[in-house]
N, C-alpha and C positions, 0 to 999 in steps of 0.2 A: 562652211557649216554655220547655221544660224544659232542664236543664243539658246533657243528652246532645245534644239538637238544636242548642243554641247552639255546643257544642264542634264538632260535625260541620260546621256552617255556617262556623265560623271556620277550620277545617282546609281546607275547600273554597276559601274566599276566599284563604287563603295560597297554595294550590296554583295558583290562577288568577293571582295576582299574580307568583308565581315563574315561571310559564310565560311571562307577558307580559314579564318582565324578561329571561328567556333569549332570547326572540324578538327583543327590542330589541337585545341584545348581538350576536346572530347577524346581524341586519340591518346593524348598524354595522360588523361585521367584513366582511360581504359587500360593503358600500359601500366600505370601505377597500381591499379587494382589487381591486375594479373600478376604483377611482381609479388604483391603481398600474398596472393593465393598460392603462388609457387613456393613461398617461404613457410607456408602453413602446412605441417605434416598431416593435418586432418581436414584440409579444405574439401569441400564437396565438389571435387573436380577430378576427372580421370587424368592420369599422367603416367609417363614412363621415364623415370630417371635411370640414366646409365652413369653410375658413379665408379670412377677408377681410383683406387688407392695404391700408391707405390710406397712401400716401406723400405727405407734405406738402412744398411748395417744391421740386418736382421739375422738372428740365429748365431750359433757359436762360431761360424765361419765368416760372419758379417757380410752376407750377400744381400741381394735385392729380392724382396717378395712383392708380388703384384696381385691385387684382388679386384676384379671387375664385378661390382654388384649391380645386377639387373633387378630393378625394384618397381614393378608395376603397382600402381595405386588405383583401386577401383571402389568408389563409394556406392552404397546401396541404401535405399530408403527403408526404414523399419517403422511402419505406422505413419502417423501424421506429424510426429514430433521428434523423431530420432533418425540419425544416420548411422550406418555401419561402414566405417572406412577400413577397407582391407588393404594391407601392405604385405607383399611377399618379397623376400630377398633371395635371389639365386646367386651365390658367390662363385664366380669362375676364377679359380686360383692358379697362380704359377708359383710353386713352392721351391725354393732353392734347396740344394743338398745340405743336410744338417750334419752328416757324418762322412768321413772319408769313404769313398767307394760308392756313395749314393749319386744318383743323377737328379736333375731338376724334375719335379713332378707337376704336370699340368692336368687340370680337370675340375669337376664340379665339387664344391664343398657341401656342407650341411645347409639345407634350406630352412629358413625361418618364416613363419606366418604370424602376423598380428592383425587382430580385429578390434578396432576402437569403436565403442558405442559412444556417440557424441550427440548432444541435443542440438536441434536445428537453431534454436534461439537461446543462447546462453549468456547474453549481455556482453559486458566489456571483456570478460574472460571466456575464451573458448577452451573447452576441455574434452577429453575422451579417455575412456578406460576400457580395458578388455584383456583377453588372454593372448599370450605369445606362445607359439608351438615350435619346437625344434624337431626337424625331420632328419633321420640319419641317411642322407642321400649321397654322401661323399663317394667319389669314384675310386679313392685310394685311402688307406688308413692314415696317411700323413696329412690328409686334407679335411678330416673330420673326426668326430668323437665316437661314431658308431653307437650313439645313444639317442633315445627319444627324450624330449625335454618339454617341460610345461611350466608356465609361471604367469604372473600378472604384469601389465604394462599400463602406465599412466602418462598422459601428456596434457600440458596446459600452456596457454599463451595469451598475450594481449597485443593489441595493435594500435597504440596511441600515435596519432600524427603519422610521421614517416617511418615509424619504428615497428618491427615485429620481434617480440621478445618472449621467450618461453623456455621450456625444458621437457625432456622425455626421460622416464625412468622405468627400468624393468629388471627382473631377475628370473633366471631360468634354472630349474632343478631337473636333473635326469630322473626319469620315471620308468626306465626299462632300456633294453638293448644289451648287446654283447661286448661293448667296449670295456676295457679294463679300468679306465679312469672315470669316476663320477663327474657330472657336470653341476656346478653351482656358480653361475656367472651373472654378475651384476653389471648394468650399463646405465650411465647417466650422461645425457647429451643436452647441454644448454645451447641455445642459439640466439644470437643477437644480430639483427639486420637493420641497417639504416639505408632507406631508399632516398637517393640524392634527387632533390627536386629539379625538374626541368633538365634532366640529364640524358633523356632518351632511353630510360630503363636501367641505368646503372645503379648498383647498390654495393655497400660494404657489408661484410659478413664475418662472423666468427661462430663456428659450430663444432667444437672439438668433442670427441667421443671418449669420455672417461669410463674405464672398465676395471673390474676386479674379478679375479679368479679366486674364490674363497677356498678352493681345494689346494691351492699352491702353498708352498712353504712361506713362512714369514719373510718379508722383504722381496718376494716375487709375486705378490698378489695384484698390485695396482699398476695401471697405465694411465698417466695423467698428461695430456698434451696441452700446449698453449700455442695460439697462433690465429690466423684468419686469412682473409683475402677479399676478393671482389667478384662481382658477377653482373650479368646484364640479361634482361628479358627483351627479346626482339622477335621479329618474324623472318623466317626463311620462306619466301613466297607468301602463302597464306597460313603457314604453320607456325604458331607461337612456340618459342623455345626459351629455355632458361639455361644459360651457360655460366659456369663459375669455376674459379680456381682458388684453392686455399692451401696453405702450408703450415705444418705443425712441428714443434719440437717437444719431445717427451721429457718433461722434467722429472718424472717418476716412471720407472719401467722395470719389468722383470730382468733378470740377468742377461738373457738372450733376446730381449725385446728390441725393436727397432729404435734407432736414435731419432730419425726424421720421418715424416710422412708428407707426400704430395697428393692432394686430392683434386681431381679434375672431373667435372660433371656436366653432362648434357642431358637436359630434361625436356621431353616433348610434352606439351600441354594441350589438353583438349577441353576447353571451357564449354559450358552448356550455352 
């Protein structure tokens, strides 16, 4: 091989190496952007989260309760400046026996629907506000309230650097239905995510759901968990997915509330 041919081969190899490096950087950046979108509850992206919550030492007999939340998210454009981010939660529940003589009950709980109106360009803070609706769809009286419910919901978050930090707050009041117990339920979920640089999509997360039943007796109103976990955004074939695991300990809970919760989530992502 003469000097000219060797030089041309070396230049070509450097060009291929440089292109591969650029593609790797672009892939890493795309993965980081996708991870942030997956951690944003009002991202303008279709997704299908399958969130499984296992509650340990639940009820007067300290058994295990399991709730699989199927939570499709579907964004819609409203005019030129707004999005409507719809989130529907279908809870598939496995409820342990609460009293002697009862069997475990499996079925669908009450469906909730939330519609967040969010501006397309909101600056450093992304926010959305809208109604949350409770539908009495439970297949058994032990799995739901048999009440229609309605209330407001608000979410706000910011994404500085590798962080995604924000919170979601809502309250639902019963507005009808044949259930004996009225619904007055408060929810506050803060979420703190740190996306680890150059890690292949790994991140650390803490997103406990704090709740209060205002209809309950004093001392049995609040559930306050602490904890967190980790997750990763990657592809199965060409399909982007977000997988995570978190564990929480309830530092405050009703008398028969669960002591611990394990949350496992698989989220299918459909970026535009």
